[in-house]
C-alpha positions in Angstrom: 169.2 105.1 158.1 166.6 104.6 160.7 166.3 100.5 162.6 163.9 99.0 161.4 162.4 96.5 163.9 162.0 92.7 162.9 159.0 91.3 161.4 156.5 89.4 163.5 156.9 85.7 163.3 154.5 84.4 160.3 154.8 88.0 158.3 157.5 89.9 156.3 158.0 93.1 156.3 157.4 93.6 152.3 153.7 91.7 152.9 153.1 94.5 155.4 154.1 96.7 152.2 152.3 95.2 150.2 148.9 95.3 152.0 149.7 99.5 152.8 150.2 100.1 148.7 147.5 98.0 147.7 143.9 99.9 147.3 141.4 99.3 149.4 138.5 97.1 148.6 135.7 97.8 146.3 132.8 98.1 148.2 129.9 96.3 147.6 127.1 97.4 145.1 123.8 97.2 146.7 120.9 97.1 144.6 117.5 98.5 146.5 114.1 98.1 145.3 113.6 101.8 144.0 117.2 101.0 141.4 115.7 97.5 140.3 112.7 99.7 139.1 114.4 102.1 138.0 116.4 99.5 135.7 113.3 97.6 134.5 110.7 100.0 133.3 112.0 101.3 130.4 112.8 97.6 129.0 109.4 96.6 130.3 108.2 99.8 128.3 110.2 99.1 125.2 108.7 95.5 125.2 105.7 96.5 126.2 105.5 98.9 122.6 107.3 96.0 120.3 104.2 93.7 121.6 101.9 96.4 120.5 103.7 96.9 117.1 104.3 93.1 116.3 101.0 91.3 117.6 98.9 93.2 114.8 101.1 92.7 112.3 101.6 89.0 113.2 97.5 89.1 113.2 97.6 90.4 110.0 100.1 88.3 108.2 98.0 85.2 109.6 94.8 86.2 107.9 95.7 87.0 105.1 96.6 83.0 104.4 93.0 81.9 105.8 89.1 82.7 104.0 86.3 84.2 105.5 84.4 81.6 107.6 88.2 80.2 109.1 89.2 84.4 110.3 85.3 84.7 112.0 85.8 81.5 113.4 88.9 81.7 115.2 90.5 84.5 114.3 93.5 84.4 116.7 94.2 80.7 115.8 96.1 79.4 113.2 95.3 79.1 109.9 94.0 75.2 109.7 95.0 75.0 106.0 97.1 77.9 104.3 95.6 79.9 101.6 98.6 81.3 99.1 96.4 81.3 96.8 94.2 84.6 98.5 97.1 87.3 97.7 96.6 86.1 93.9 93.2 86.9 94.5 93.6 90.4 95.9 96.2 91.4 93.3 93.8 90.9 90.7 90.2 90.5 91.8 90.4 93.3 94.9 92.4 95.4 92.4 95.8 95.4 94.7 97.7 95.3 92.2 96.6 98.4 90.7 96.7 100.4 92.6 100.1 99.2 93.9 102.0 100.1 91.0 99.1 103.6 91.0 101.5 104.6 94.4 104.6 103.4 93.6 105.0 105.9 90.4 103.0 108.8 92.0 105.7 107.9 94.9 108.6 107.5 93.5 108.4 110.7 91.1 106.9 112.8 94.4 110.0 111.8 96.4 112.4 112.2 93.4 111.0 115.2 92.7 111.0 117.1 96.2 114.8 115.3 97.2 116.3 117.7 93.8 113.8 121.1 94.9 114.8 120.9 98.1 118.2 119.6 97.9 118.7 123.0 95.2 117.0 125.3 97.8 118.7 123.9 101.0 122.3 124.6 99.3 121.5 128.1 98.4 119.9 129.0 102.0 123.2 127.4 103.0 126.0 128.8 101.7 124.6 131.9 100.0 123.6 135.5 101.6 120.9 137.6 99.3 118.7 139.9 101.0 115.3 138.4 102.8 117.4 134.6 103.0 116.8 134.7 105.7 112.7 135.4 105.1 112.8 132.5 102.7 114.1 130.3 105.2 112.0 131.1 108.4 108.9 131.3 104.9 109.9 127.6 104.8 109.7 126.9 108.4 105.9 128.4 109.1 105.4 125.5 106.1 105.7 123.0 108.1 103.1 124.0 111.2 100.6 124.7 108.7 97.8 121.7 108.9 97.0 120.2 106.7 92.8 119.7 107.2 93.3 124.0 106.3 94.4 123.3 102.8 92.5 121.3 101.4 89.0 123.2 100.1 91.6 125.5 98.1 93.5 122.8 96.8 90.5 120.8 96.0 89.5 124.8 94.4 93.2 125.6 92.9 93.6 121.3 91.2 89.9 121.7 89.8 91.1 125.1 88.1 94.4 123.7 87.2 92.5 120.8 85.5 95.0 118.8 87.9 91.9 116.8 89.3 91.7 112.9 90.2 95.3 113.4 87.7 98.8 112.0 88.9 100.5 115.5 88.0 98.8 117.2 90.5 99.0 114.8 93.8 102.9 114.9 92.9 102.6 118.6 92.9 100.5 118.7 95.8 102.9 116.3 97.9 106.0 118.1 96.8 105.2 121.2 97.9 104.1 119.8 101.5 107.3 117.7 101.9 109.8 120.3 100.7 109.2 122.7 104.1 110.7 119.6 106.4 113.2 118.7 103.5 114.6 122.2 103.1 114.8 122.6 107.0 116.5 119.2 107.3 118.9 120.0 104.6 119.4 123.3 105.3 121.5 122.1 108.0 123.2 119.6 106.6 124.3 121.8 103.7 125.6 124.3 106.1 127.3 121.6 108.1 129.8 120.6 104.8 133.4 122.2 104.0 133.3 125.4 102.0 136.7 124.8 100.8 135.7 122.0 98.3 133.8 124.5 96.8 136.0 127.0 96.6 138.5 124.8 95.3 136.1 124.3 92.6 135.0 127.9 91.5 139.0 128.0 91.4 139.4 125.3 88.9 137.0 126.8 87.0 133.7 125.1 88.0 130.6 126.7 87.9 128.1 126.6 89.9 125.5 124.0 88.9 128.7 122.1 88.4 130.3 122.1 91.6 127.3 121.6 92.9 125.7 118.0 91.8 129.1 117.1 90.8 130.7 117.8 94.2 128.5 119.1 96.7 125.5 117.2 96.0 127.3 113.6 96.7 128.7 114.6 99.7 124.9 115.2 101.2 124.6 111.7 100.2 123.9 110.7 103.9 121.7 113.4 103.9 119.4 112.9 100.9 118.9 109.4 101.6 117.8 110.0 105.2 115.2 112.8 103.9 114.5 110.6 101.3 113.3 107.7 103.7 110.5 110.1 105.3 109.1 111.4 102.2 108.7 107.9 101.3 107.4 106.5 104.4 104.9 109.9 104.9 104.2 109.5 101.2 103.6 105.9 100.6 100.5 106.1 103.9 99.2 109.9 103.2 95.5 109.0 102.8 93.6 112.2 103.2 95.2 113.7 99.9 94.4 110.5 97.1 91.1 110.5 98.8 89.9 114.8 98.1 92.6 115.3 95.3 91.2 111.7 93.5 88.1 110.3 93.5 87.4 107.2 91.3 87.0 107.9 88.0 85.2 104.7 86.6 83.7 101.5 88.6 87.4 100.1 88.5 88.8 103.0 90.5 91.0 102.1 88.1 92.9 105.4 89.5 93.2 104.6 93.3 96.4 104.4 95.1 97.0 101.6 97.6 95.6 103.6 100.7 92.2 104.5 98.4 91.5 100.7 97.4 92.1 99.5 101.0 90.1 101.6 102.6 87.1 100.8 99.6 88.0 97.3 100.3 87.4 97.5 103.9 84.5 99.8 103.3 83.2 97.2 101.1 83.9 94.2 103.1 81.9 95.1 105.7 84.0 92.7 107.9 81.2 90.4 107.0 81.3 86.5 106.1 78.6 87.1 103.4 81.0 89.5 101.8 84.1 91.0 99.5 86.8 88.6 100.8 88.5 89.9 104.4 90.8 87.3 103.5 91.8 89.6 100.0 91.1 92.7 102.7 94.3 90.9 105.0 96.5 90.1 102.2 96.5 93.7 100.3 97.9 95.2 103.7 100.4 92.6 103.9 101.2 94.0 100.2 101.3 97.8 101.5 103.3 97.3 104.6 105.7 95.1 102.1 107.7 98.2 100.9 107.4 99.8 103.9 109.6 97.9 105.7 111.4 96.9 102.8 113.0 100.4 102.6 112.9 100.8 106.3 115.6 98.0 106.7 117.5 98.2 103.8 118.5 101.8 104.5 118.4 101.5 108.6 121.8 102.4 108.6 122.1 105.2 105.6 119.6 107.1 107.8 120.7 107.1 111.3 124.6 107.9 109.7 122.9 110.7 107.8 121.0 111.6 111.5 124.6 111.3 113.0 126.5 113.1 110.4 124.5 116.2 110.0 124.5 116.5 114.1 127.8 116.2 114.6 129.3 118.4 112.2 
């Protein structure tokens, strides 16, 4: 054992060892202007985008509680007197209630039928190999690239020949037809990620194809169904071009109009003049049209995120 020299006055050998073994101090972070700017740009972009979306919605909401004179005199001020009766007038007088119910009927049937047909087709394409299966899958993908406006004239001719123009059934069928390609594309990947052992076990226990699909595989695909259902609801609820050309007015009250048609017609009739039909009723109709969209997104936001994450991870 070697000789260790004595420690200097005021120090100890243990302290010297601890100082040698101690990790070096972490370097101080230097915040340069470029780093701060790089962190601030995304936040500025998000805040700007949020203001661009929120401020018009707030303005529409406040305007729906005003009268015509106040809207044109002070469009950006708070209402002097909150006119809650505007919503009742819009619902009854401006036929917003009729348009709302018509839209609920068409969109609900369209979304449910889309989920049923797309889930069945996606399950078959994901689980079964048959001659032409890939061709069918690619044909659905081609449907995603087909522009809607190119099909307007053929759709009008077909619906007229089938007697489906100016009918909710015709709109539902067309909505489903244009919603199927993306729905099948999304759900095919989701069904392909589910474990095959459960279906094989069901077949061994004597279950048929329909029972296996509806009782075992379809409940497992619930996150994907919710995600695609929300997407289809938003797309069909905000659809304007198809109702415009396939669902023209039947009478003077436009009793067969959907909500987008009714709001566009109300906006044209008001012409944004104080002497025309109440502009506040138009704003109230816009708020009524936004409520279901916001409600569906708020209620199913987490489910949509879970469905997208589950499909990506699996």
